[in-house]
Residue, then its C-alpha position, 0 to 999 in steps of 0.5 A: x500498499x505503500x508504494x501505490x502511496x508513494x506513485x502518488x505523490x511522486x507520479x504527478x512530478x514527470x507526468x504531461x512534460x516536453x522532455x528532458x535531457x536526463x532520466x534514471x529509475x529509484x527504485x525500491x523492495x523490501x520492509x523498507x520501501x525507501x527510494x534509491x538511485x537505480x544504475x542497472x535499470x537505468x542503464x538497462x532502459x536507458x539500451x533496451x528501449x532508448x536507444x535511438x533517441x538517448x545513450x548511457x553516460x557512464x559518468x553522469x551514471x545517467x542514460x542522456x538524450x541526444x536525438x530528442x529529448x526524454x519524457x519523462x511520463x513514459x520513462x516513468x512507466x518504463x522504468x515500473x514496467x521493465x523495472x517491475x515487472x519485465x525485467x531488466x539485467x546488468x552488465x559487465x566491465x565490456x558494457x554488454x548485458x549479463x542476461x545468462x542469469x533471471x532478469x532482476x525485478x524490483x518491488x517498486x520503481x520511478x522514474x526521476x529526470x531534469 
């Protein structure tokens, strides 16, 4: 229930926007439900979903728009879709997805863009 309340508060922060230059995902799992930055989910989403419009910035730890701005409401939906429902993978030191293990999932995910 706390997760739904948290989403209701945070969703308007990224909804109905004209786009952002960079985004990441924040997630929570377990009893505390404290949101923290999730580099793996953010990078996976950038790599897997935003291939043609953004690049992963290792320095900033964010998905950075290159062709057009990233719609914050869509980024938010994708953080939830991939992080909670579909699952995502970490990357090895060469930048390749480690997908020979089960996909990771979280209980709560939100988008963070600016």
